[in-house]
mmCIF file of the N, C-alpha and C atoms, coordinates in Angstrom:
data_MODEL
# 
_entry.id   MODEL 
# 
loop_
_atom_site.group_PDB 
_atom_site.id 
_atom_site.type_symbol 
_atom_site.label_atom_id 
_atom_site.label_alt_id 
_atom_site.label_comp_id 
_atom_site.label_asym_id 
_atom_site.label_entity_id 
_atom_site.label_seq_id 
_atom_site.pdbx_PDB_ins_code 
_atom_site.Cartn_x 
_atom_site.Cartn_y 
_atom_site.Cartn_z 
_atom_site.occupancy 
_atom_site.B_iso_or_equiv 
_atom_site.pdbx_formal_charge 
_atom_site.auth_seq_id 
_atom_site.auth_comp_id 
_atom_site.auth_asym_id 
_atom_site.auth_atom_id 
_atom_site.pdbx_PDB_model_num 
ATOM 1   N N  . MET A 1 1  ? -84.493  -138.359 -148.549 1.00 0.00 ? 1  MET A N  1 
ATOM 2   C CA . MET A 1 1  ? -84.235  -137.100 -147.876 1.00 0.00 ? 1  MET A CA 1 
ATOM 3   C C  . MET A 1 1  ? -85.523  -136.297 -147.699 1.00 0.00 ? 1  MET A C  1 
ATOM 4   N N  . ARG A 1 2  ? -86.341  -136.279 -148.738 1.00 0.00 ? 2  ARG A N  1 
ATOM 5   C CA . ARG A 1 2  ? -87.601  -135.529 -148.680 1.00 0.00 ? 2  ARG A CA 1 
ATOM 6   C C  . ARG A 1 2  ? -88.546  -136.125 -147.637 1.00 0.00 ? 2  ARG A C  1 
ATOM 7   N N  . ARG A 1 3  ? -88.574  -137.452 -147.570 1.00 0.00 ? 3  ARG A N  1 
ATOM 8   C CA . ARG A 1 3  ? -89.433  -138.129 -146.600 1.00 0.00 ? 3  ARG A CA 1 
ATOM 9   C C  . ARG A 1 3  ? -88.972  -137.836 -145.174 1.00 0.00 ? 3  ARG A C  1 
ATOM 10  N N  . LEU A 1 4  ? -87.664  -137.783 -144.960 1.00 0.00 ? 4  LEU A N  1 
ATOM 11  C CA . LEU A 1 4  ? -87.118  -137.471 -143.639 1.00 0.00 ? 4  LEU A CA 1 
ATOM 12  C C  . LEU A 1 4  ? -87.502  -136.057 -143.212 1.00 0.00 ? 4  LEU A C  1 
ATOM 13  N N  . LEU A 1 5  ? -87.446  -135.118 -144.137 1.00 0.00 ? 5  LEU A N  1 
ATOM 14  C CA . LEU A 1 5  ? -87.845  -133.741 -143.852 1.00 0.00 ? 5  LEU A CA 1 
ATOM 15  C C  . LEU A 1 5  ? -89.343  -133.678 -143.511 1.00 0.00 ? 5  LEU A C  1 
ATOM 16  N N  . TYR A 1 6  ? -90.153  -134.407 -144.256 1.00 0.00 ? 6  TYR A N  1 
ATOM 17  C CA . TYR A 1 6  ? -91.596  -134.466 -143.996 1.00 0.00 ? 6  TYR A CA 1 
ATOM 18  C C  . TYR A 1 6  ? -91.875  -135.013 -142.602 1.00 0.00 ? 6  TYR A C  1 
ATOM 19  N N  . ILE A 1 7  ? -91.187  -136.084 -142.227 1.00 0.00 ? 7  ILE A N  1 
ATOM 20  C CA . ILE A 1 7  ? -91.380  -136.683 -140.901 1.00 0.00 ? 7  ILE A CA 1 
ATOM 21  C C  . ILE A 1 7  ? -90.919  -135.719 -139.807 1.00 0.00 ? 7  ILE A C  1 
ATOM 22  N N  . ALA A 1 8  ? -89.809  -135.021 -140.029 1.00 0.00 ? 8  ALA A N  1 
ATOM 23  C CA . ALA A 1 8  ? -89.302  -134.067 -139.029 1.00 0.00 ? 8  ALA A CA 1 
ATOM 24  C C  . ALA A 1 8  ? -90.289  -132.923 -138.820 1.00 0.00 ? 8  ALA A C  1 
ATOM 25  N N  . VAL A 1 9  ? -90.857  -132.402 -139.898 1.00 0.00 ? 9  VAL A N  1 
ATOM 26  C CA . VAL A 1 9  ? -91.840  -131.320 -139.781 1.00 0.00 ? 9  VAL A CA 1 
ATOM 27  C C  . VAL A 1 9  ? -93.091  -131.820 -139.065 1.00 0.00 ? 9  VAL A C  1 
ATOM 28  N N  . LEU A 1 10 ? -93.538  -133.024 -139.389 1.00 0.00 ? 10 LEU A N  1 
ATOM 29  C CA . LEU A 1 10 ? -94.717  -133.594 -138.754 1.00 0.00 ? 10 LEU A CA 1 
ATOM 30  C C  . LEU A 1 10 ? -94.504  -133.793 -137.248 1.00 0.00 ? 10 LEU A C  1 
ATOM 31  N N  . VAL A 1 11 ? -93.352  -134.307 -136.873 1.00 0.00 ? 11 VAL A N  1 
ATOM 32  C CA . VAL A 1 11 ? -93.039  -134.491 -135.456 1.00 0.00 ? 11 VAL A CA 1 
ATOM 33  C C  . VAL A 1 11 ? -92.976  -133.146 -134.740 1.00 0.00 ? 11 VAL A C  1 
ATOM 34  N N  . ALA A 1 12 ? -92.399  -132.149 -135.385 1.00 0.00 ? 12 ALA A N  1 
ATOM 35  C CA . ALA A 1 12 ? -92.323  -130.815 -134.772 1.00 0.00 ? 12 ALA A CA 1 
ATOM 36  C C  . ALA A 1 12 ? -93.721  -130.230 -134.569 1.00 0.00 ? 12 ALA A C  1 
ATOM 37  N N  . LEU A 1 13 ? -94.597  -130.389 -135.543 1.00 0.00 ? 13 LEU A N  1 
ATOM 38  C CA . LEU A 1 13 ? -95.968  -129.889 -135.392 1.00 0.00 ? 13 LEU A CA 1 
ATOM 39  C C  . LEU A 1 13 ? -96.721  -130.611 -134.283 1.00 0.00 ? 13 LEU A C  1 
ATOM 40  N N  . ILE A 1 14 ? -96.514  -131.904 -134.174 1.00 0.00 ? 14 ILE A N  1 
ATOM 41  C CA . ILE A 1 14 ? -97.166  -132.668 -133.106 1.00 0.00 ? 14 ILE A CA 1 
ATOM 42  C C  . ILE A 1 14 ? -96.652  -132.204 -131.746 1.00 0.00 ? 14 ILE A C  1 
ATOM 43  N N  . LEU A 1 15 ? -95.356  -131.977 -131.625 1.00 0.00 ? 15 LEU A N  1 
ATOM 44  C CA . LEU A 1 15 ? -94.798  -131.486 -130.358 1.00 0.00 ? 15 LEU A CA 1 
ATOM 45  C C  . LEU A 1 15 ? -95.338  -130.104 -129.998 1.00 0.00 ? 15 LEU A C  1 
ATOM 46  N N  . VAL A 1 16 ? -95.445  -129.224 -130.977 1.00 0.00 ? 16 VAL A N  1 
ATOM 47  C CA . VAL A 1 16 ? -96.014  -127.894 -130.717 1.00 0.00 ? 16 VAL A CA 1 
ATOM 48  C C  . VAL A 1 16 ? -97.465  -128.032 -130.271 1.00 0.00 ? 16 VAL A C  1 
ATOM 49  N N  . GLY A 1 17 ? -98.216  -128.937 -130.895 1.00 0.00 ? 17 GLY A N  1 
ATOM 50  C CA . GLY A 1 17 ? -99.605  -129.164 -130.502 1.00 0.00 ? 17 GLY A CA 1 
ATOM 51  C C  . GLY A 1 17 ? -99.729  -129.699 -129.086 1.00 0.00 ? 17 GLY A C  1 
ATOM 52  N N  . VAL A 1 18 ? -98.864  -130.621 -128.722 1.00 0.00 ? 18 VAL A N  1 
ATOM 53  C CA . VAL A 1 18 ? -98.886  -131.164 -127.356 1.00 0.00 ? 18 VAL A CA 1 
ATOM 54  C C  . VAL A 1 18 ? -98.531  -130.083 -126.347 1.00 0.00 ? 18 VAL A C  1 
ATOM 55  N N  . LEU A 1 19 ? -97.528  -129.270 -126.657 1.00 0.00 ? 19 LEU A N  1 
ATOM 56  C CA . LEU A 1 19 ? -97.165  -128.174 -125.750 1.00 0.00 ? 19 LEU A CA 1 
ATOM 57  C C  . LEU A 1 19 ? -98.298  -127.158 -125.627 1.00 0.00 ? 19 LEU A C  1 
ATOM 58  N N  . PHE A 1 20 ? -98.921  -126.817 -126.748 1.00 0.00 ? 20 PHE A N  1 
ATOM 59  C CA . PHE A 1 20 ? -100.054 -125.891 -126.722 1.00 0.00 ? 20 PHE A CA 1 
ATOM 60  C C  . PHE A 1 20 ? -101.187 -126.458 -125.884 1.00 0.00 ? 20 PHE A C  1 
ATOM 61  N N  . GLY A 1 21 ? -101.444 -127.748 -126.037 1.00 0.00 ? 21 GLY A N  1 
ATOM 62  C CA . GLY A 1 21 ? -102.509 -128.383 -125.268 1.00 0.00 ? 21 GLY A CA 1 
ATOM 63  C C  . GLY A 1 21 ? -102.223 -128.448 -123.785 1.00 0.00 ? 21 GLY A C  1 
ATOM 64  N N  . SER A 1 22 ? -100.973 -128.660 -123.423 1.00 0.00 ? 22 SER A N  1 
ATOM 65  C CA . SER A 1 22 ? -100.648 -128.749 -121.998 1.00 0.00 ? 22 SER A CA 1 
ATOM 66  C C  . SER A 1 22 ? -100.641 -127.381 -121.326 1.00 0.00 ? 22 SER A C  1 
ATOM 67  N N  . ILE A 1 23 ? -100.369 -126.332 -122.078 1.00 0.00 ? 23 ILE A N  1 
ATOM 68  C CA . ILE A 1 23 ? -100.324 -124.988 -121.506 1.00 0.00 ? 23 ILE A CA 1 
ATOM 69  C C  . ILE A 1 23 ? -101.727 -124.397 -121.373 1.00 0.00 ? 23 ILE A C  1 
ATOM 70  N N  . ASN A 1 24 ? -102.581 -124.595 -122.371 1.00 0.00 ? 24 ASN A N  1 
ATOM 71  C CA . ASN A 1 24 ? -103.889 -123.946 -122.418 1.00 0.00 ? 24 ASN A CA 1 
ATOM 72  C C  . ASN A 1 24 ? -104.997 -124.854 -121.896 1.00 0.00 ? 24 ASN A C  1 
ATOM 73  N N  . GLN A 1 25 ? -105.076 -124.973 -120.600 1.00 0.00 ? 25 GLN A N  1 
ATOM 74  C CA . GLN A 1 25 ? -106.098 -125.814 -119.983 1.00 0.00 ? 25 GLN A CA 1 
ATOM 75  C C  . GLN A 1 25 ? -107.268 -124.992 -119.415 1.00 0.00 ? 25 GLN A C  1 
ATOM 76  N N  . GLN A 1 26 ? -107.229 -123.680 -119.553 1.00 0.00 ? 26 GLN A N  1 
ATOM 77  C CA . GLN A 1 26 ? -108.310 -122.873 -118.994 1.00 0.00 ? 26 GLN A CA 1 
ATOM 78  C C  . GLN A 1 26 ? -109.582 -123.020 -119.836 1.00 0.00 ? 26 GLN A C  1 
ATOM 79  N N  . ILE A 1 27 ? -110.696 -122.782 -119.197 1.00 0.00 ? 27 ILE A N  1 
ATOM 80  C CA . ILE A 1 27 ? -112.008 -122.913 -119.823 1.00 0.00 ? 27 ILE A CA 1 
ATOM 81  C C  . ILE A 1 27 ? -112.381 -121.588 -120.487 1.00 0.00 ? 27 ILE A C  1 
ATOM 82  N N  . ALA A 1 28 ? -112.963 -121.703 -121.683 1.00 0.00 ? 28 ALA A N  1 
ATOM 83  C CA . ALA A 1 28 ? -113.417 -120.515 -122.409 1.00 0.00 ? 28 ALA A CA 1 
ATOM 84  C C  . ALA A 1 28 ? -114.838 -120.767 -122.899 1.00 0.00 ? 28 ALA A C  1 
ATOM 85  N N  . ASP A 1 29 ? -115.606 -119.689 -122.997 1.00 0.00 ? 29 ASP A N  1 
ATOM 86  C CA . ASP A 1 29 ? -116.970 -119.783 -123.520 1.00 0.00 ? 29 ASP A CA 1 
ATOM 87  C C  . ASP A 1 29 ? -116.929 -119.705 -125.035 1.00 0.00 ? 29 ASP A C  1 
ATOM 88  N N  . LEU A 1 30 ? -117.677 -120.582 -125.668 1.00 0.00 ? 30 LEU A N  1 
ATOM 89  C CA . LEU A 1 30 ? -117.811 -120.566 -127.121 1.00 0.00 ? 30 LEU A CA 1 
ATOM 90  C C  . LEU A 1 30 ? -119.275 -120.311 -127.429 1.00 0.00 ? 30 LEU A C  1 
ATOM 91  N N  . HIS A 1 31 ? -119.577 -119.125 -127.937 1.00 0.00 ? 31 HIS A N  1 
ATOM 92  C CA . HIS A 1 31 ? -120.948 -118.737 -128.235 1.00 0.00 ? 31 HIS A CA 1 
ATOM 93  C C  . HIS A 1 31 ? -121.213 -118.943 -129.720 1.00 0.00 ? 31 HIS A C  1 
ATOM 94  N N  . LEU A 1 32 ? -122.080 -119.884 -130.024 1.00 0.00 ? 32 LEU A N  1 
ATOM 95  C CA . LEU A 1 32 ? -122.493 -120.121 -131.395 1.00 0.00 ? 32 LEU A CA 1 
ATOM 96  C C  . LEU A 1 32 ? -123.859 -119.469 -131.592 1.00 0.00 ? 32 LEU A C  1 
ATOM 97  N N  . LEU A 1 33 ? -124.446 -119.639 -132.747 1.00 0.00 ? 33 LEU A N  1 
ATOM 98  C CA . LEU A 1 33 ? -125.721 -118.966 -133.014 1.00 0.00 ? 33 LEU A CA 1 
ATOM 99  C C  . LEU A 1 33 ? -126.809 -119.351 -132.021 1.00 0.00 ? 33 LEU A C  1 
ATOM 100 N N  . VAL A 1 34 ? -126.930 -120.621 -131.732 1.00 0.00 ? 34 VAL A N  1 
ATOM 101 C CA . VAL A 1 34 ? -128.051 -121.096 -130.918 1.00 0.00 ? 34 VAL A CA 1 
ATOM 102 C C  . VAL A 1 34 ? -127.621 -121.521 -129.523 1.00 0.00 ? 34 VAL A C  1 
ATOM 103 N N  . ILE A 1 35 ? -126.400 -122.035 -129.401 1.00 0.00 ? 35 ILE A N  1 
ATOM 104 C CA . ILE A 1 35 ? -125.966 -122.574 -128.115 1.00 0.00 ? 35 ILE A CA 1 
ATOM 105 C C  . ILE A 1 35 ? -124.707 -121.877 -127.625 1.00 0.00 ? 35 ILE A C  1 
ATOM 106 N N  . SER A 1 36 ? -124.427 -122.074 -126.379 1.00 0.00 ? 36 SER A N  1 
ATOM 107 C CA . SER A 1 36 ? -123.204 -121.584 -125.765 1.00 0.00 ? 36 SER A CA 1 
ATOM 108 C C  . SER A 1 36 ? -122.618 -122.729 -124.947 1.00 0.00 ? 36 SER A C  1 
ATOM 109 N N  . VAL A 1 37 ? -121.350 -123.029 -125.184 1.00 0.00 ? 37 VAL A N  1 
ATOM 110 C CA . VAL A 1 37 ? -120.701 -124.125 -124.464 1.00 0.00 ? 37 VAL A CA 1 
ATOM 111 C C  . VAL A 1 37 ? -119.402 -123.632 -123.838 1.00 0.00 ? 37 VAL A C  1 
ATOM 112 N N  . GLN A 1 38 ? -118.992 -124.331 -122.814 1.00 0.00 ? 38 GLN A N  1 
ATOM 113 C CA . GLN A 1 38 ? -117.724 -124.040 -122.177 1.00 0.00 ? 38 GLN A CA 1 
ATOM 114 C C  . GLN A 1 38 ? -116.768 -125.179 -122.503 1.00 0.00 ? 38 GLN A C  1 
ATOM 115 N N  . LEU A 1 39 ? -115.665 -124.839 -123.156 1.00 0.00 ? 39 LEU A N  1 
ATOM 116 C CA . LEU A 1 39 ? -114.656 -125.819 -123.546 1.00 0.00 ? 39 LEU A CA 1 
ATOM 117 C C  . LEU A 1 39 ? -113.275 -125.297 -123.188 1.00 0.00 ? 39 LEU A C  1 
ATOM 118 N N  . ARG A 1 40 ? -112.323 -126.227 -123.125 1.00 0.00 ? 40 ARG A N  1 
ATOM 119 C CA . ARG A 1 40 ? -110.937 -125.800 -122.933 1.00 0.00 ? 40 ARG A CA 1 
ATOM 120 C C  . ARG A 1 40 ? -110.456 -125.121 -124.214 1.00 0.00 ? 40 ARG A C  1 
ATOM 121 N N  . VAL A 1 41 ? -109.483 -124.246 -124.091 1.00 0.00 ? 41 VAL A N  1 
ATOM 122 C CA . VAL A 1 41 ? -108.952 -123.517 -125.243 1.00 0.00 ? 41 VAL A CA 1 
ATOM 123 C C  . VAL A 1 41 ? -108.377 -124.491 -126.270 1.00 0.00 ? 41 VAL A C  1 
ATOM 124 N N  . VAL A 1 42 ? -107.703 -125.524 -125.808 1.00 0.00 ? 42 VAL A N  1 
ATOM 125 C CA . VAL A 1 42 ? -107.120 -126.498 -126.732 1.00 0.00 ? 42 VAL A CA 1 
ATOM 126 C C  . VAL A 1 42 ? -108.213 -127.258 -127.482 1.00 0.00 ? 42 VAL A C  1 
ATOM 127 N N  . ASP A 1 43 ? -109.345 -127.526 -126.837 1.00 0.00 ? 43 ASP A N  1 
ATOM 128 C CA . ASP A 1 43 ? -110.450 -128.210 -127.511 1.00 0.00 ? 43 ASP A CA 1 
ATOM 129 C C  . ASP A 1 43 ? -111.063 -127.326 -128.593 1.00 0.00 ? 43 ASP A C  1 
ATOM 130 N N  . ILE A 1 44 ? -111.163 -126.033 -128.313 1.00 0.00 ? 44 ILE A N  1 
ATOM 131 C CA . ILE A 1 44 ? -111.693 -125.096 -129.315 1.00 0.00 ? 44 ILE A CA 1 
ATOM 132 C C  . ILE A 1 44 ? -110.743 -125.022 -130.506 1.00 0.00 ? 44 ILE A C  1 
ATOM 133 N N  . ALA A 1 45 ? -109.444 -124.963 -130.248 1.00 0.00 ? 45 ALA A N  1 
ATOM 134 C CA . ALA A 1 45 ? -108.462 -124.916 -131.331 1.00 0.00 ? 45 ALA A CA 1 
ATOM 135 C C  . ALA A 1 45 ? -108.524 -126.189 -132.169 1.00 0.00 ? 45 ALA A C  1 
ATOM 136 N N  . LEU A 1 46 ? -108.639 -127.340 -131.522 1.00 0.00 ? 46 LEU A N  1 
ATOM 137 C CA . LEU A 1 46 ? -108.734 -128.607 -132.237 1.00 0.00 ? 46 LEU A CA 1 
ATOM 138 C C  . LEU A 1 46 ? -110.020 -128.689 -133.047 1.00 0.00 ? 46 LEU A C  1 
ATOM 139 N N  . LEU A 1 47 ? -111.106 -128.198 -132.492 1.00 0.00 ? 47 LEU A N  1 
ATOM 140 C CA . LEU A 1 47 ? -112.389 -128.201 -133.197 1.00 0.00 ? 47 LEU A CA 1 
ATOM 141 C C  . LEU A 1 47 ? -112.307 -127.384 -134.484 1.00 0.00 ? 47 LEU A C  1 
ATOM 142 N N  . PHE A 1 48 ? -111.736 -126.188 -134.404 1.00 0.00 ? 48 PHE A N  1 
ATOM 143 C CA . PHE A 1 48 ? -111.627 -125.347 -135.588 1.00 0.00 ? 48 PHE A CA 1 
ATOM 144 C C  . PHE A 1 48 ? -110.592 -125.881 -136.575 1.00 0.00 ? 48 PHE A C  1 
ATOM 145 N N  . LEU A 1 49 ? -109.544 -126.524 -136.090 1.00 0.00 ? 49 LEU A N  1 
ATOM 146 C CA . LEU A 1 49 ? -108.572 -127.149 -136.980 1.00 0.00 ? 49 LEU A CA 1 
ATOM 147 C C  . LEU A 1 49 ? -109.226 -128.276 -137.783 1.00 0.00 ? 49 LEU A C  1 
ATOM 148 N N  . LEU A 1 50 ? -109.972 -129.133 -137.102 1.00 0.00 ? 50 LEU A N  1 
ATOM 149 C CA . LEU A 1 50 ? -110.650 -130.231 -137.790 1.00 0.00 ? 50 LEU A CA 1 
ATOM 150 C C  . LEU A 1 50 ? -111.719 -129.723 -138.746 1.00 0.00 ? 50 LEU A C  1 
ATOM 151 N N  . LEU A 1 51 ? -112.432 -128.689 -138.341 1.00 0.00 ? 51 LEU A N  1 
ATOM 152 C CA . LEU A 1 51 ? -113.447 -128.101 -139.216 1.00 0.00 ? 51 LEU A CA 1 
ATOM 153 C C  . LEU A 1 51 ? -112.800 -127.519 -140.478 1.00 0.00 ? 51 LEU A C  1 
ATOM 154 N N  . GLY A 1 52 ? -111.677 -126.860 -140.327 1.00 0.00 ? 52 GLY A N  1 
ATOM 155 C CA . GLY A 1 52 ? -110.958 -126.313 -141.479 1.00 0.00 ? 52 GLY A CA 1 
ATOM 156 C C  . GLY A 1 52 ? -110.428 -127.402 -142.394 1.00 0.00 ? 52 GLY A C  1 
ATOM 157 N N  . MET A 1 53 ? -109.918 -128.486 -141.810 1.00 0.00 ? 53 MET A N  1 
ATOM 158 C CA . MET A 1 53 ? -109.437 -129.594 -142.620 1.00 0.00 ? 53 MET A CA 1 
ATOM 159 C C  . MET A 1 53 ? -110.581 -130.251 -143.387 1.00 0.00 ? 53 MET A C  1 
ATOM 160 N N  . LEU A 1 54 ? -111.716 -130.429 -142.736 1.00 0.00 ? 54 LEU A N  1 
ATOM 161 C CA . LEU A 1 54 ? -112.880 -131.028 -143.384 1.00 0.00 ? 54 LEU A CA 1 
ATOM 162 C C  . LEU A 1 54 ? -113.392 -130.139 -144.511 1.00 0.00 ? 54 LEU A C  1 
ATOM 163 N N  . LEU A 1 55 ? -113.451 -128.857 -144.274 1.00 0.00 ? 55 LEU A N  1 
ATOM 164 C CA . LEU A 1 55 ? -113.901 -127.916 -145.297 1.00 0.00 ? 55 LEU A CA 1 
ATOM 165 C C  . LEU A 1 55 ? -112.935 -127.888 -146.483 1.00 0.00 ? 55 LEU A C  1 
ATOM 166 N N  . GLY A 1 56 ? -111.646 -127.896 -146.215 1.00 0.00 ? 56 GLY A N  1 
ATOM 167 C CA . GLY A 1 56 ? -110.643 -127.939 -147.283 1.00 0.00 ? 56 GLY A CA 1 
ATOM 168 C C  . GLY A 1 56 ? -110.737 -129.220 -148.089 1.00 0.00 ? 56 GLY A C  1 
ATOM 169 N N  . TRP A 1 57 ? -110.911 -130.344 -147.414 1.00 0.00 ? 57 TRP A N  1 
ATOM 170 C CA . TRP A 1 57 ? -111.054 -131.625 -148.104 1.00 0.00 ? 57 TRP A CA 1 
ATOM 171 C C  . TRP A 1 57 ? -112.297 -131.629 -148.985 1.00 0.00 ? 57 TRP A C  1 
ATOM 172 N N  . LEU A 1 58 ? -113.389 -131.064 -148.487 1.00 0.00 ? 58 LEU A N  1 
ATOM 173 C CA . LEU A 1 58 ? -114.634 -131.007 -149.259 1.00 0.00 ? 58 LEU A CA 1 
ATOM 174 C C  . LEU A 1 58 ? -114.452 -130.147 -150.518 1.00 0.00 ? 58 LEU A C  1 
ATOM 175 N N  . ILE A 1 59 ? -113.789 -129.017 -150.384 1.00 0.00 ? 59 ILE A N  1 
ATOM 176 C CA . ILE A 1 59 ? -113.552 -128.139 -151.536 1.00 0.00 ? 59 ILE A CA 1 
ATOM 177 C C  . ILE A 1 59 ? -112.673 -128.842 -152.561 1.00 0.00 ? 59 ILE A C  1 
ATOM 178 N N  . ILE A 1 60 ? -111.631 -129.537 -152.111 1.00 0.00 ? 60 ILE A N  1 
ATOM 179 C CA . ILE A 1 60 ? -110.756 -130.257 -153.032 1.00 0.00 ? 60 ILE A CA 1 
ATOM 180 C C  . ILE A 1 60 ? -111.514 -131.362 -153.748 1.00 0.00 ? 60 ILE A C  1 
ATOM 181 N N  . MET A 1 61 ? -112.364 -132.090 -153.033 1.00 0.00 ? 61 MET A N  1 
ATOM 182 C CA . MET A 1 61 ? -113.140 -133.160 -153.656 1.00 0.00 ? 61 MET A CA 1 
ATOM 183 C C  . MET A 1 61 ? -114.124 -132.603 -154.684 1.00 0.00 ? 61 MET A C  1 
ATOM 184 N N  . LEU A 1 62 ? -114.779 -131.499 -154.372 1.00 0.00 ? 62 LEU A N  1 
ATOM 185 C CA . LEU A 1 62 ? -115.705 -130.898 -155.326 1.00 0.00 ? 62 LEU A CA 1 
ATOM 186 C C  . LEU A 1 62 ? -114.972 -130.390 -156.562 1.00 0.00 ? 62 LEU A C  1 
ATOM 187 N N  . TYR A 1 63 ? -113.816 -129.792 -156.393 1.00 0.00 ? 63 TYR A N  1 
ATOM 188 C CA . TYR A 1 63 ? -113.017 -129.307 -157.516 1.00 0.00 ? 63 TYR A CA 1 
ATOM 189 C C  . TYR A 1 63 ? -112.552 -130.486 -158.376 1.00 0.00 ? 63 TYR A C  1 
ATOM 190 N N  . SER A 1 64 ? -112.113 -131.553 -157.716 1.00 0.00 ? 64 SER A N  1 
ATOM 191 C CA . SER A 1 64 ? -111.671 -132.737 -158.441 1.00 0.00 ? 64 SER A CA 1 
ATOM 192 C C  . SER A 1 64 ? -112.819 -133.367 -159.221 1.00 0.00 ? 64 SER A C  1 
ATOM 193 N N  . LEU A 1 65 ? -113.982 -133.441 -158.617 1.00 0.00 ? 65 LEU A N  1 
ATOM 194 C CA . LEU A 1 65 ? -115.156 -133.991 -159.291 1.00 0.00 ? 65 LEU A CA 1 
ATOM 195 C C  . LEU A 1 65 ? -115.543 -133.132 -160.485 1.00 0.00 ? 65 LEU A C  1 
ATOM 196 N N  . GLN A 1 66 ? -115.435 -131.823 -160.335 1.00 0.00 ? 66 GLN A N  1 
ATOM 197 C CA . GLN A 1 66 ? -115.758 -130.913 -161.435 1.00 0.00 ? 66 GLN A CA 1 
ATOM 198 C C  . GLN A 1 66 ? -114.782 -131.120 -162.601 1.00 0.00 ? 66 GLN A C  1 
ATOM 199 N N  . ARG A 1 67 ? -113.498 -131.282 -162.310 1.00 0.00 ? 67 ARG A N  1 
ATOM 200 C CA . ARG A 1 67 ? -112.513 -131.508 -163.372 1.00 0.00 ? 67 ARG A CA 1 
ATOM 201 C C  . ARG A 1 67 ? -112.749 -132.841 -164.065 1.00 0.00 ? 67 ARG A C  1 
ATOM 202 N N  . LYS A 1 68 ? -113.116 -133.884 -163.300 1.00 0.00 ? 68 LYS A N  1 
ATOM 203 C CA . LYS A 1 68 ? -113.393 -135.181 -163.910 1.00 0.00 ? 68 LYS A CA 1 
ATOM 204 C C  . LYS A 1 68 ? -114.637 -135.108 -164.778 1.00 0.00 ? 68 LYS A C  1 
ATOM 205 N N  . ALA A 1 69 ? -115.641 -134.381 -164.328 1.00 0.00 ? 69 ALA A N  1 
ATOM 206 C CA . ALA A 1 69 ? -116.870 -134.249 -165.106 1.00 0.00 ? 69 ALA A CA 1 
ATOM 207 C C  . ALA A 1 69 ? -116.587 -133.527 -166.418 1.00 0.00 ? 69 ALA A C  1 
ATOM 208 N N  . LYS A 1 70 ? -115.748 -132.511 -166.410 1.00 0.00 ? 70 LYS A N  1 
ATOM 209 C CA . LYS A 1 70 ? -115.384 -131.824 -167.658 1.00 0.00 ? 70 LYS A CA 1 
ATOM 210 C C  . LYS A 1 70 ? -114.667 -132.778 -168.602 1.00 0.00 ? 70 LYS A C  1 
ATOM 211 N N  . GLY A 1 71 ? -113.814 -133.630 -168.060 1.00 0.00 ? 71 GLY A N  1 
ATOM 212 C CA . GLY A 1 71 ? -113.110 -134.613 -168.880 1.00 0.00 ? 71 GLY A CA 1 
ATOM 213 C C  . GLY A 1 71 ? -114.067 -135.619 -169.484 1.00 0.00 ? 71 GLY A C  1 
ATOM 214 N N  . TRP A 1 72 ? -115.071 -136.071 -168.706 1.00 0.00 ? 72 TRP A N  1 
ATOM 215 C CA . TRP A 1 72 ? -116.054 -137.027 -169.217 1.00 0.00 ? 72 TRP A CA 1 
ATOM 216 C C  . TRP A 1 72 ? -116.901 -136.392 -170.313 1.00 0.00 ? 72 TRP A C  1 
ATOM 217 N N  . LEU A 1 73 ? -117.282 -135.141 -170.120 1.00 0.00 ? 73 LEU A N  1 
ATOM 218 C CA . LEU A 1 73 ? -118.090 -134.459 -171.133 1.00 0.00 ? 73 LEU A CA 1 
ATOM 219 C C  . LEU A 1 73 ? -117.285 -134.260 -172.420 1.00 0.00 ? 73 LEU A C  1 
ATOM 220 N N  . ARG A 1 74 ? -116.018 -133.916 -172.286 1.00 0.00 ? 74 ARG A N  1 
ATOM 221 C CA . ARG A 1 74 ? -115.181 -133.696 -173.450 1.00 0.00 ? 74 ARG A CA 1 
ATOM 222 C C  . ARG A 1 74 ? -114.996 -135.006 -174.232 1.00 0.00 ? 74 ARG A C  1 
ATOM 223 N N  . LYS A 1 75 ? -114.799 -136.120 -173.525 1.00 0.00 ? 75 LYS A N  1 
ATOM 224 C CA . LYS A 1 75 ? -114.623 -137.420 -174.181 1.00 0.00 ? 75 LYS A CA 1 
ATOM 225 C C  . LYS A 1 75 ? -115.908 -137.846 -174.896 1.00 0.00 ? 75 LYS A C  1 
ATOM 226 N N  . SER A 1 76 ? -117.060 -137.596 -174.275 1.00 0.00 ? 76 SER A N  1 
ATOM 227 C CA . SER A 1 76 ? -118.298 -138.041 -174.881 1.00 0.00 ? 76 SER A CA 1 
ATOM 228 C C  . SER A 1 76 ? -118.647 -137.200 -176.113 1.00 0.00 ? 76 SER A C  1 
ATOM 229 N N  . THR A 1 77 ? -118.284 -135.937 -176.155 1.00 0.00 ? 77 THR A N  1 
ATOM 230 C CA . THR A 1 77 ? -118.584 -135.106 -177.324 1.00 0.00 ? 77 THR A CA 1 
ATOM 231 C C  . THR A 1 77 ? -117.595 -135.365 -178.454 1.00 0.00 ? 77 THR A C  1 
ATOM 232 N N  . GLU A 1 78 ? -116.368 -135.747 -178.136 1.00 0.00 ? 78 GLU A N  1 
ATOM 233 C CA . GLU A 1 78 ? -115.380 -136.052 -179.160 1.00 0.00 ? 78 GLU A CA 1 
ATOM 234 C C  . GLU A 1 78 ? -115.672 -137.366 -179.866 1.00 0.00 ? 78 GLU A C  1 
ATOM 235 N N  . SER A 1 79 ? -116.302 -138.310 -179.197 1.00 0.00 ? 79 SER A N  1 
ATOM 236 C CA . SER A 1 79 ? -116.570 -139.611 -179.798 1.00 0.00 ? 79 SER A CA 1 
ATOM 237 C C  . SER A 1 79 ? -117.765 -139.569 -180.748 1.00 0.00 ? 79 SER A C  1 
ATOM 238 N N  . ARG A 1 80 ? -118.559 -138.530 -180.692 1.00 0.00 ? 80 ARG A N  1 
ATOM 239 C CA . ARG A 1 80 ? -119.749 -138.435 -181.560 1.00 0.00 ? 80 ARG A CA 1 
ATOM 240 C C  . ARG A 1 80 ? -119.421 -137.953 -182.923 1.00 0.00 ? 80 ARG A C  1 
# 
């Protein structure tokens, strides 16, 4: 049941993304520090979504590595 709910939510999000992409085809300027580019609104949204996912994944990996390192240090001091 839980897996079915997960799949239903995922399909709904994909459909919303496809609808958003088909509606927002106009070009927008994206001004960064050094460059300025013209992209579709859906491309800008996808770019920031992927950037946020990558940043979140990096933070989770660093936190996980920090917790593992604390565990390794604790094990090495207990064995002495």
